[in-house]
C-alpha positions, 0 to 999 in steps of 0.5 A, a space after each residue: 395537417 401534412 407531416 413535415 420531416 422537420 417536426 419529429 413524429 412524436 411531437 407532430 399533431 393532426 389538429 388534436 391527434 398525435 401521429 399514428 406511429 405513436 399508437 403503432 409503437 405503443 402496441 408493437 415497440 413501446 420502448 424504441 430508439 429515436 433521435 432528439 433534435 438539438 439545433 443542427 444535431 441530434 442525440 439518440 434517446 429511448 422513446 417510451 409510449 406505453 402508459 404504465 411504462 411512462 408512469 414508472 419512469 416519471 415516478 422513479 427519480 432515483 433511477 431516472 434523473 431529471 437533472 440538467 447536469 446529467 442531461 448535459 453530461 450525456 449531450 456533451 459525450 454525444 455531441 460535444 461541449 458546445 451542444 451541452 452549453 446550448 442545452 443549458 442555455 435553454 433549460 427552464 427554471 431549477 424546479 423542472 431540471 433538478 433532482 432531490 434534494 435540490 428539487 425537494 427544497 424548492 418544491 417544499 417552499 412553492 407547493 403551499 402556494 398552490 394548494 386547492 384551498 388557496 386556489 379556491 380563495 382565488 376563485 372570485 378574482 378569476 371569475 371577475 377576470 373571466 366575466 370582464 373579458 366575456 363582457 368585452 367580447 359581447 360589447 365588441 360583437 363577433 367575429 373575434 379571435 378567441 385566443 387574443 380576446 379570451 384564451 390568452 389574456 385570462 391566464 396571463 392576468 391571473 398569473 401576473 396577479 398571482 406572482 405580483 408581476 405588472 400586467 402592463 409587461 404582459 405583451 413582452 413576456 408573452 412574446 418571450 415565452 412563445 419564442 422560448 417554446 417555439 422549436 421552429 425559430 432556431 436555438 439562437 433566437 430561443 436562447 436570446 428570448 430565454 436570456 431576456 426572460 432571465 434579465 427581466 425576472 432578475 430585475 423583478 427579483 431585485 425589486 422584491 428583495 428590496 421591498 417584497 410585494 403582496 404577490 407570490 414572489 414577494 411572499 417567497 422573499 419574506 418567508 424563505 428569502 434566506 434559503 432561496 438564492 436569487 438564481 432560485 427566485 429568478 428560475 421559479 419566476 420565469 418558469 411560473 410566468 411562462 407555464 402559468 399562461 402558455 399551457 392554460 391558454 392553449 388548453 382553453 383555445 384547443 378545448 373550445 375548438 374540440 367542443 365546437 366540433 363535438 356539439 352534442 358534448 358542448 350542449 351537455 355542458 351548456 344545459 348542465 347535463 355534463 359535470 364540468 370537472 369531468 369535462 376538464 379532465 377529459 380535455 386534459 387527457 385527450 389534448 395533452 398539449 405538453 408533448 413530453 416532460 423533460 428528458 430523463 437520464 438513466 442513473 444505472 443500467 435498467 430495463 423498461 418493458 423488455 428493453 435494456 437501458 444503459 447507464 447514462 442513456 436518455 429517456 423521452 416519455 410521450 404524454 399523448 401516447 400514454 394518455 391515448 393508451 387503451 389501458 385508460 379506456 377507449 380512445 374516444 373524446 367523452 366528457 362523461 368519462 370518469 377521470 382515470 389518472 391521465 398524465 397531462 400534468 406529469 406524474 411523481 415528484 415533478 407533477 405540475 405544481 400549478 395543476 390546481 390553478 390550471 384546473 380552476 381556470 379551465 373550469 371557470 372559463 369554459 363553463 362561463 364561455 359556453 353559458 354566455 355564448 351558447 351559439 358560439 361557432 367558428 368564423 372561418 372554415 376549420 381548414 383555415 385554422 393554423 396550429 403551432 407546427 413544433 412547439 413545446 406546448 401545442 396549440 392553435 395560433 388563432 381561433 376566429 369565432 362568432 355567435 
């Protein structure tokens, strides 16, 4: 995939691999000055590429703020108030762009809904959803688009059932979610999609306030309705609805493609020689579908590595660069590798709250897909596959397969 100047090198991928410049910077200039595009303008930020430095930034919210207000202040000073307003229109739910104590308040009520024990109770239903979609694939016969037939609908149905959102609305929220994450369509269309998402969730929250359902949002209303505002619930709902299907769908499709191109490791999973949990962790590390977490703002003068960072300057952490750091071991795809603290779900207080659910879905879906379709293969030459050129969540747009 040729590099386009319209895609910043720190978000560019050659199928599975980040831009070679990230590895060079990680070794020679691990904290470097780059520009972060915001519509027709750009703001200067510090790009952090070394694993230990990225962990340090993500693990220190007292020094590196994740607040949308802090980011807006910096953008307003650099690009003007209009740019800051556009940034606020595009920010995700409050959990992602908040500092303690507000972040602590929101995470405290949400985290118990995503414990490993609660996710285990979801296992039978996830297995049922996976089996149903694989049955439909088998009945249809190949070729099929694995994204449309399996990778996207499975996590979409799971998150709909978890939240209590009607699955019949999935086409609309998938369209809006994809638009919000697509940096190639322009800020106006992304902002419009974000406004539609908030409007949809506002109506759903209104209905839950009146008659709480059995889903997660209904439970939050029943158990924490007095301490959560409508804005809190709307933001959490939009965030979970988008993140709950886009990231896992991308991982399922890209992970399948990566394994198809490493048939020996595919076979190891098919015949039980490989441990599925290790395979999932290696896929997460190697693919790192989220290019970077939210921008951080330095709250005081500080130093990262040997680079001075001034108060108010913004820091961008590259997850693919950190996860390919030799500190974690050789940069080879190896599903037998022992998990080594990758950063695919982030780190620190903003560690992805839905990580247990994503891991469970990936483990069940990939293992069952390989078991049911051991001869699965691409139905088109790999050169014809199209990838998302510049999206918040990297992925393949279609994956035609046969067996």
